[in-house]
C-alpha positions as CSV (number, residue, x, y, z in Angstrom):
1,X,-1.6,15.9,-22.7
2,X,-2.1,16.3,-18.0
3,X,-3.8,12.4,-17.8
4,X,-1.0,11.2,-21.5
5,X,2.2,13.1,-19.0
6,X,-0.3,11.3,-15.7
7,X,-0.2,7.5,-16.9
8,X,3.2,8.0,-18.8
9,X,4.9,8.8,-14.8
10,X,2.4,6.4,-12.7
11,X,4.0,3.5,-16.0
12,X,8.2,4.7,-15.0
13,X,7.1,4.6,-11.5
14,X,5.3,1.4,-11.7
15,X,8.6,-0.2,-13.2
16,X,10.9,1.6,-11.5
17,X,9.5,0.5,-8.8
18,X,9.4,-3.1,-10.0
19,X,13.1,-3.0,-10.3
20,X,14.1,-2.3,-7.1
21,X,11.6,-5.0,-5.3
22,X,13.3,-7.6,-7.9
23,X,16.7,-6.2,-7.2
24,X,15.9,-6.2,-3.1
25,X,14.8,-10.6,-4.2
26,X,17.5,-11.4,-6.7
27,X,20.6,-9.5,-5.7
28,X,20.2,-8.0,-1.5
29,X,18.2,-10.3,0.2
30,X,20.8,-13.2,-0.8
31,X,23.9,-11.8,-0.1
32,X,22.5,-10.9,3.5
33,X,21.9,-14.1,3.8
34,X,24.8,-15.1,3.6
35,X,27.2,-12.4,4.6
36,X,25.0,-11.8,8.1
37,X,25.4,-13.8,10.6
38,X,21.8,-15.5,12.4
39,X,22.2,-12.8,15.8
40,X,22.7,-10.1,13.4
41,X,18.9,-10.9,10.9
42,X,17.2,-11.9,13.9
43,X,17.9,-8.0,15.2
44,X,17.4,-6.6,11.9
45,X,13.6,-8.7,11.9
46,X,12.8,-7.1,15.6
47,X,14.0,-3.7,14.0
48,X,12.1,-4.0,11.3
49,X,8.9,-5.4,13.2
50,X,9.0,-2.7,15.9
51,X,8.6,-0.4,12.3
52,X,6.0,-2.5,10.7
53,X,4.1,-1.3,13.6
54,X,4.5,2.4,13.2
55,X,3.9,1.9,9.6
56,X,0.2,0.8,10.1
57,X,-0.6,4.2,11.7
58,X,-0.4,5.9,8.1
59,X,-3.4,8.4,7.4
60,X,-5.6,9.0,5.0
61,X,-5.4,5.1,3.9
62,X,-6.0,6.1,-0.1
63,X,-5.7,2.9,-1.1
64,X,-9.3,2.3,0.9
65,X,-11.8,5.0,-1.1
């Protein structure tokens, strides 16, 4: 039924997110650290901080309900 499909979809999404995070941790971030200069990494960090600040404005906070 519908709830079975929802569970399957949620598990699929969970696996996709998990695989993406593992790729970032094991492959992408180590490559970036070896490839980019410290100045480039600092510039990226500053830009990401700007994004993080605005991301907290997301509404509604559905996970707090």
